[in-house]
C-alpha positions as CSV (number, residue, x, y, z in Angstrom):
1,X,11.2,57.3,131.4
2,X,15.0,57.2,130.8
3,X,15.3,54.6,133.5
4,X,12.8,52.3,131.8
5,X,14.4,52.8,128.4
6,X,17.9,52.0,129.9
7,X,16.5,48.8,131.4
8,X,14.8,47.8,128.1
9,X,18.0,48.5,126.2
10,X,19.9,46.3,128.6
11,X,17.5,43.6,128.4
12,X,17.4,43.7,124.7
13,X,21.2,43.6,124.6
14,X,21.3,40.6,126.9
15,X,18.7,38.7,125.0
16,X,20.5,39.4,121.7
17,X,23.8,38.3,123.2
18,X,22.3,35.1,124.4
19,X,20.7,34.5,121.1
20,X,24.1,35.0,119.3
21,X,25.8,32.7,121.8
22,X,23.3,29.9,121.3
23,X,23.3,30.2,117.5
24,X,27.1,30.3,117.0
25,X,27.7,27.9,119.9
26,X,25.5,25.3,118.3
27,X,27.3,25.7,115.0
28,X,30.7,25.5,116.7
29,X,29.7,22.3,118.6
30,X,28.6,20.8,115.3
31,X,31.9,21.7,113.6
32,X,33.8,20.1,116.4
33,X,31.6,16.9,116.1
34,X,32.4,16.9,112.4
35,X,36.1,17.2,113.0
36,X,36.1,14.3,115.6
37,X,34.1,12.2,113.1
38,X,36.6,12.7,110.3
39,X,39.5,11.9,112.7
40,X,37.7,8.6,113.6
41,X,37.2,7.9,109.9
42,X,41.1,8.3,109.3
43,X,41.8,6.1,112.4
44,X,39.4,3.4,111.1
45,X,41.3,3.5,107.7
46,X,44.6,2.9,109.5
47,X,43.0,-0.1,111.3
48,X,42.6,-1.9,107.9
49,X,46.5,-2.5,108.0
50,X,46.0,-4.8,110.9
51,X,43.7,-7.0,109.0
52,X,45.7,-7.1,105.9
53,X,48.9,-7.9,107.7
54,X,47.2,-11.0,109.1
55,X,45.7,-11.7,105.6
56,X,49.1,-11.5,104.0
57,X,50.7,-13.8,106.5
58,X,48.0,-16.5,105.8
59,X,48.6,-15.9,102.1
60,X,52.3,-16.6,102.6
61,X,51.5,-20.0,104.2
62,X,49.2,-20.8,101.3
63,X,51.9,-19.9,98.7
64,X,50.3,-17.0,97.2
65,X,46.9,-15.7,96.0
66,X,46.0,-18.9,94.2
67,X,46.4,-20.9,97.4
68,X,44.5,-18.3,99.4
69,X,41.5,-18.5,96.9
70,X,41.6,-22.3,96.9
71,X,41.4,-22.3,100.8
72,X,38.5,-19.9,101.0
73,X,36.7,-21.9,98.2
74,X,37.2,-25.0,100.4
75,X,35.3,-23.3,103.2
76,X,32.6,-21.9,100.9
77,X,33.7,-18.2,101.1
78,X,34.4,-15.9,98.1
79,X,38.0,-14.7,98.2
80,X,37.7,-11.7,100.7
81,X,41.2,-10.1,100.1
82,X,41.5,-10.2,96.3
83,X,41.9,-6.4,96.3
84,X,44.7,-6.4,98.9
85,X,46.9,-4.3,96.6
86,X,44.8,-1.3,97.3
87,X,45.2,-1.6,101.0
88,X,48.2,-1.3,103.3
89,X,49.4,-4.1,105.4
90,X,52.7,-5.3,106.8
91,X,54.3,-8.3,104.8
92,X,56.6,-9.0,107.7
93,X,54.0,-9.6,110.4
94,X,53.8,-13.2,111.8
95,X,53.1,-14.8,115.2
96,X,55.7,-14.8,117.7
97,X,55.8,-18.6,117.6
98,X,54.4,-21.2,115.3
99,X,52.5,-24.2,116.8
100,X,54.6,-27.3,117.5
101,X,54.0,-30.7,115.9
102,X,56.2,-33.7,115.4
103,X,55.5,-33.9,111.7
104,X,55.8,-31.0,109.2
105,X,52.5,-31.7,107.7
106,X,50.6,-31.5,110.9
107,X,52.7,-28.3,111.9
108,X,51.6,-26.8,108.6
109,X,48.0,-27.4,109.3
110,X,48.2,-26.0,112.7
111,X,49.9,-22.9,111.4
112,X,47.2,-22.3,108.7
113,X,44.5,-22.7,111.4
114,X,46.3,-20.2,113.6
115,X,46.7,-17.8,110.7
116,X,43.0,-18.1,109.7
117,X,41.9,-17.5,113.4
118,X,44.1,-14.4,113.4
119,X,42.5,-13.1,110.2
120,X,39.0,-13.8,111.5
121,X,39.7,-12.1,114.8
122,X,41.2,-9.0,113.1
123,X,38.1,-8.7,111.0
124,X,35.7,-9.0,114.0
125,X,37.7,-6.3,115.8
126,X,37.7,-4.1,112.8
127,X,33.9,-4.4,112.4
128,X,32.7,-4.6,116.1
129,X,35.6,-3.6,118.3
130,X,37.2,-5.2,121.3
131,X,37.5,-4.2,124.9
132,X,40.7,-2.4,125.8
133,X,42.1,-0.4,128.7
134,X,40.5,3.0,129.1
135,X,43.4,5.6,128.9
136,X,41.2,8.2,130.8
137,X,39.8,6.1,133.6
138,X,42.3,3.8,135.1
139,X,41.1,0.2,135.8
140,X,38.2,0.4,133.3
141,X,37.7,-1.0,129.9
142,X,36.2,0.6,126.8
143,X,35.2,-0.7,123.4
144,X,37.8,0.1,120.8
145,X,36.9,2.2,117.6
146,X,35.3,0.1,114.9
147,X,33.3,0.2,111.7
148,X,29.9,0.0,113.1
149,X,30.6,2.7,115.6
150,X,31.7,5.1,112.8
151,X,28.6,4.2,110.9
152,X,26.4,5.1,113.9
153,X,28.4,8.3,114.4
154,X,27.6,9.3,110.8
155,X,23.9,8.6,111.3
156,X,23.8,10.8,114.5
157,X,25.9,13.5,112.9
158,X,23.4,13.8,110.0
159,X,20.5,13.9,112.4
160,X,22.2,16.9,114.2
161,X,22.9,18.5,110.9
162,X,19.3,18.1,109.8
163,X,17.9,19.6,113.1
164,X,20.3,22.6,113.0
165,X,19.6,23.3,109.3
166,X,15.8,23.3,109.9
167,X,15.4,24.6,113.5
168,X,18.1,27.2,113.7
169,X,18.3,28.8,110.3
170,X,20.3,32.0,109.9
171,X,17.4,33.9,108.4
172,X,15.0,32.9,111.3
173,X,17.5,34.0,114.0
174,X,18.0,37.3,112.2
175,X,14.3,37.9,111.8
176,X,13.6,37.1,115.5
177,X,16.6,39.5,116.4
178,X,14.9,42.2,114.4
179,X,11.5,41.6,116.0
180,X,12.7,42.1,119.5
181,X,14.9,45.1,118.6
182,X,13.4,48.3,119.8
183,X,15.5,50.6,117.6
184,X,16.2,50.2,113.9
185,X,20.0,50.4,113.9
186,X,21.9,51.6,110.7
187,X,22.2,48.6,108.4
188,X,19.8,46.6,110.4
189,X,18.7,43.6,108.4
190,X,21.0,44.4,105.5
191,X,22.5,40.9,105.3
192,X,19.3,39.0,105.2
193,X,17.5,41.6,102.9
194,X,20.4,41.7,100.4
195,X,20.8,38.0,100.1
196,X,17.3,36.8,100.7
197,X,16.4,34.3,103.4
198,X,16.5,31.2,101.2
199,X,19.9,32.2,99.8
200,X,21.3,33.1,103.2
201,X,20.1,29.7,104.7
202,X,21.4,27.7,101.8
203,X,24.8,29.3,101.8
204,X,25.3,28.7,105.6
205,X,23.7,25.3,106.0
206,X,25.7,22.2,106.9
207,X,25.9,19.5,104.3
208,X,25.1,15.9,105.5
209,X,27.9,13.3,105.3
210,X,27.4,10.6,102.6
211,X,28.7,7.6,104.4
212,X,29.0,5.6,101.3
213,X,31.2,8.2,99.6
214,X,33.8,7.8,102.4
215,X,34.8,4.6,100.8
216,X,35.4,2.7,104.1
217,X,36.4,-0.9,103.6
218,X,34.0,-3.5,105.0
219,X,35.7,-6.6,106.5
220,X,34.3,-10.0,105.5
221,X,32.2,-12.0,107.9
222,X,34.2,-15.3,108.1
223,X,33.0,-18.5,109.7
224,X,34.5,-19.4,113.1
225,X,37.4,-21.9,113.1
226,X,35.4,-24.6,114.7
227,X,32.8,-24.5,111.9
228,X,35.3,-24.9,109.1
229,X,38.3,-26.7,110.8
230,X,37.7,-30.0,109.0
231,X,37.6,-28.2,105.7
232,X,40.8,-26.4,106.5
233,X,42.6,-29.5,107.6
234,X,41.5,-31.4,104.5
235,X,42.8,-28.5,102.3
236,X,46.2,-28.4,104.2
237,X,46.8,-32.2,103.7
238,X,46.2,-31.8,99.9
239,X,48.3,-28.6,99.8
240,X,51.2,-30.2,101.7
241,X,51.0,-33.3,99.4
242,X,51.3,-31.1,96.3
243,X,53.8,-28.5,97.5
244,X,55.6,-30.1,100.3
245,X,59.1,-28.7,99.7
246,X,57.9,-25.1,99.3
247,X,55.9,-25.4,102.5
248,X,58.9,-26.7,104.4
249,X,60.9,-23.7,103.2
250,X,58.3,-21.3,104.3
251,X,58.0,-22.8,107.7
252,X,61.7,-22.9,108.1
253,X,62.0,-19.2,107.2
254,X,59.5,-18.4,110.0
255,X,61.6,-20.2,112.6
């Protein structure tokens, strides 16, 4: 009889150990997923700076916020960077070389087209990513971190939180452990009895992430250059006619 009892005790101990490992392992895995998610959120915030550095360069060519607003009005887009003061971005960034043209007015138009293309590309990369070298697997490419990826991560994270909160509640795990235990140990069930199942589960459940509350910036969807090139050229011709001396100085400072 002692042999059977020893076997039963060992089996019970093994089952309870495995249950505890599954329960705490699932919670630890979710905590690590949460940590990785918040790291990606902070990385995405830092990527705003790339967009706004391009936007600020475009603004300098357009002689300030008023010129910027006028350009976007010309192509039928509401000013997308009106709140730039709330975002970081280098005011010193500029292309390595401005386009060449025989006449300053033509060079100005080419520079604005280039700057607009840079802004649009930066917005696209921020929202949808771009392929880059994979640092783990040499010779392979991967899609860079981007807004839509982080948004999907949040959805998957909340799905995992929902499943863990409903399918692996602390009270149900404790209740099952009590049901297979052959011996009522001192203090057995004290935690769940003193707190109550509902209170215990509520106190230990994971809270879903409210994506909107993260306050992540959403980059504008800008028309491709070929769709608004004529409008931009028309605006540049008018702008150069009105502010030629200032524009010449801006271009000279960039050389």
